[in-house]
Every structure is written in C-alpha cells, then in structure tokens.
C-alpha positions, -999 to +999 in steps of 0.1 A: -282+023+296-300+029+262-295+014+229-307+022+193-325-009+188-328-045+199-301-060+177-277-034+191-287-043+226-281-079+218-246-073+206-238-053+237-249-082+259-227-107+240-198-084+245-207-082+281-205-120+283-171-121+266-156-093+288-170-107+321-164-144+313-201-153+320-224-175+301-257-160+297-292-175+286-317-156+264-350-162+281-370-138+261-362-125+226-387-106+204-389-072+187-397-054+219-380-072+247-349-090+258-345-110+291-311-125+300-304-147+330-272-166+340-268-200+325-258-215+359-289-225+378-293-204+411-272-174+399-290-141+407-280-123+375-310-109+356-312-083+327-344-070+312-343-047+283-375-032+266-385-008+240-392+028+250-424+046+242-406+073+220-380+051+203-349+032+213-344+005+240-335+007+276-324-016+304-354-017+327-342-044+353-307-052+361-292-074+388-256-076+380-244-099+407-229-132+399-222-161+423-209-185+396-174-191+382-157-185+349-172-199+319-144-214+299-166-227+272-189-198+266-216-204+239-231-169+242-199-156+225-205-164+188-182-158+158-199-122+153-188-113+186-153-124+181-153-106+148-164-074+166-135-077+191-110-084+165-120-059+139-095-033+146-066-056+151-074-074+116-077-039+100-042-031+113-029-065+104-050-086+080-023-114+084-031-120+121-034-158+123-063-178+135-039-194+160-031-161+174-066-150+177-073-182+198-044-176+221-054-140+226-089-150+237-075-175+260-050-151+275-073-121+281-107-138+287-098-174+296-121-185+269-117-217+249-128-211+212-127-236+183-105-229+153-135-228+131-153-201+150-123-179+149-117-187+113-153-177+103-149-146+125-117-135+105-134-142+073-162-120+081-140-092+092-119-093+060-150-095+037-162-063+053-127-045+048-129-056+012-159-035+009-144-005+027-115-008+001-142-007-029-158+023-011-125+041-008-118+035-046-151+050-054-140+081-038-108+086-060-124+108-085-138+132-058-104+131-043-087+140-076-112+170-080-104+182-045-068+183-053-073+202-086-094+227-067-073+231-036-038+231-056-045+251-089-022+241-116-016+205-103-018+175-127-040+148-113-050+120-136-074+090-128-076+063-155-102+035-156-098+001-172-112+001-208-120-035-208-141-031-175-159-002-190-169-023-220-185-047-197-204-019-180-183-019-149-159+008-134-124-003-123-094+017-112-064+012-134-039+041-129-034+073-111-007+102-116-001+132-093+022+161-098+016+192-075+019+227-090+045+237-063+067+208-070+066+218-107+075+254-099+103+244-075+119+221-102+116+248-130+129+278-107+158+263-089+164+226-089+192+209-105+184+194-142+183+160-127+155+132-125+156+099-109+131+072-116+124+041-097+093+017-090+083-004-061+057-029-050+026-020-032+018-043-004-014-050+014-049-059+001-047-037-030-017-047-050+000-027-077+032-007-084+043+027-073+063+048-099+082+078-086+101+106-101+125+125-079+149+155-081+179+168-060+181+201-043+212+221-035+216+201-002+216+169-021+182+160-006+155+141-025+129+163-040+096+145-050+085+156-085+055+131-094+043+096-086+018+073-100+001+040-090-002+016-118-014-021-122+019-034-132+054-022-142+062-025-180+070-004-210+034+007-215+029+021-178+065+037-179+056+053-212+024+067-198+041+081-166+069+096-186+046+114-211+026+129-182+059+140-164+074+155-196+041+175-199+040+186-162+076+198-160+077+212-196+108+193-205+103+197-242+128+173-258+148+168-226+177+190-236+201+196-206+183+171-184+200+141-169+179+112-161+188+082-140+172+048-134+181+014-122+180-018-141+143-016-147+124-030-176+123+004-192+157+022-194+161+057-203+186+048-229+157+031-248+131+059-244+141+074-279+135+042-295+101+035-280+075+033-308+045+051-289+068+080-278+082+083-313+046+085-327+036+113-304+070+131-309+073+134-272+103+115-265+134+127-244+155+128-276+182+150-261+183+139-225+214+124-208+211+091-192+228+076-163+228+040-149+234+034-113+267+019-107+255-001-077+234-022-100+260-026-126+284-037-099+260-062-087+255-079-120+292-074-132+307-090-099+288-121-102+316-132-126+344-109-118+341-105-079+376-097-068+388-067-046+410-053-076+383-057-101+358-036-079+384-009-073+392-005-110+353-005-119+347+024-096+378+043-110+365+039-144+332+054-133+349+082-116+369+092-147+356+126-161+378+124-194+378+099-220+417+094-217+414+088-180+387+063-187+408+044-213+437+043-188+418+026-161+400+004-185+435-006-199+447-015-163+414-035-158+421-052-192+457-061-181+441-076-149+413-094-167+405-090-203+370-106-200+362-081-171+368-052-192+350-065-222+319-073-200+322-037-185+321-021-221+286-037-228+273-009-206+275+025-224+306+044-210+288+076-212+262+065-188 
C-alpha cells in the first residue's frame, strides 16, 4: 500500500488501530520512516513504512498477525482520528451529541473514550465545517452569474452588507431569484393571484426564506420567486416586493389578487409604505386577501364556540354585500362582541 506522504500514512495507521481494536506503539517516526509494533510485549505485529525514491511512501514490511486481545483503552486513537471517523455523521447532523459519539465508539469498536476527547473531536469537525460554509458563500456571485448565463432573462440579485463593506469585509446579506421561465408562465397563462409567506431557515446559516407563489389551472402551487434575507421585517419585504413587481411586470398591480398570512408586512399596508411611495412602485390597485385560518385562530381565542365558527365561515363565503350583512347580523344576534371583533378585519379581504 502506498501513501502520499508520512502524515497520511500516520492517519491511516491510527484508523487501522481503531478498526482492528489494537493498540500500536510508534517505534520510529521521522520525515522518511515510520515503524509500528503492537503495544503488547511479545505480539508479532510489525509495520515499516518508508519513503520511495521517486516520491510518496510505501509499506515495506508488514506482519499483520496479532495474538493479543482487544484494546478497550486505546491511546493510539486520538481526537483527530475520532474526528475523521465522525466527520460525515456530524456534517449530516451537527446536533449529534458527545454522549452518542461515545456510545457509538463503544458499540462498534469496544473502545472506551473520554468525554473530553470526543468533545474536542466534535469541535474540530464543526470548525472545519464552518470554513466550508464560508467557502460556499464565497461562490454565490459565481453561482448567480452562472444562473444568468444558463437562464437568459432571469433575475438574480445578490446583496452584500454595507456596514461590512465599510470595514473592508464582504458579508452576504440577501439574495433574490426569479427564473425567466417562471415569469413567462405567470404572464402567459396563470391566474392573477400571488401568495406570499416567509419561513425560518434552520442549520448553521440562519436567516429567513421569503417566497411568492401563484396558482395554476389545477389549483397547484406555482413558484414565482424566492429570496433569502437576514430577517423578516418591512425593509426586507419591501425589497422583495419591489424586485417581484419588476420581474413580473405588475405595473401598479391592477387586476392582481395578493394574499398573505398575518405577517409583519400585510398587503393592505403596502400602499402606505414610505419607501414604496417614494419610488412610485407600490401595488396601488391590487386586491388583498387575508387567510381566514389565521383570522379564525386569533378571533377564536375569545369566541371559541361551534356556532361562532360556523357563522364566521359563512360570512367569509358570502359573495354579495347583502349576504354578508345577513350572516353578520346572525352572528351579532348570537354574540354582539364577536361581530364587532370580526369587523376589525377589512370585509373586502
């Protein structure tokens, strides 16, 4: 067996010690040679690794027989070897606990490892993964350019933090994506409906995902655009909606029905937002809708009866003003406070 260099051969021998449950003793260790024997006196195991003439190192002598027992306390296996073994598992699940690591080693290799050694190995792996996250963020601009070249007409925007730039650093802030094919599909045949929502991003890199979806003729979701932002507030929603309005060529939003849940930014407030009014790009003529499930969850905290819920839904299903007044009157006869609380939400939405 050949290796690139002495450090790689040393790592391989430590993994051999872990896998075979044997404790090895390093007799010779320099820039050109490694010599391992078994730590138990009288055991015939010998491994000599030496540098090759034309580069690399190779096993020159190997007597792989062992006549010793299992090494339950194996000092050859250090924290770097444990980190190498758990690298993939911690990459898939960074919340993998130290106690679980200790049990895994004991179950698979009959190895007793201290809590501190496993904790140090876990820290080593997570720190290396942090570096890989930074490397991936450094590739975002190249990724955005590749999207623009491979999908002509697509809108891809990557924004960096201004405060970090002033300090001479580059830090990711926001990213927006809207593919050309999705824009064409919306303008050529989709219903004039846009739904908005946001959700938390989990994992090492936190943030918020903002999405805009449409609805096709089969009542299936149709993605329109999405954005990754640092937090969900009026500024980030304004930034996202301005880009969405430009991508879909919505003009002033005439004929478009927009629906959102009870987020910090409601569509009913968009026309009053200062930054949108200044840029004259607000949805001044769009129709807003509020998800009744969210109204029900808040409204029923105080008026949670079967009849109240039934009349609430009948009010929402009314398509004429007179029908709405009739159902609202029935709700008022049953509970006047419930009807007044319902009217705090705009009836048209």
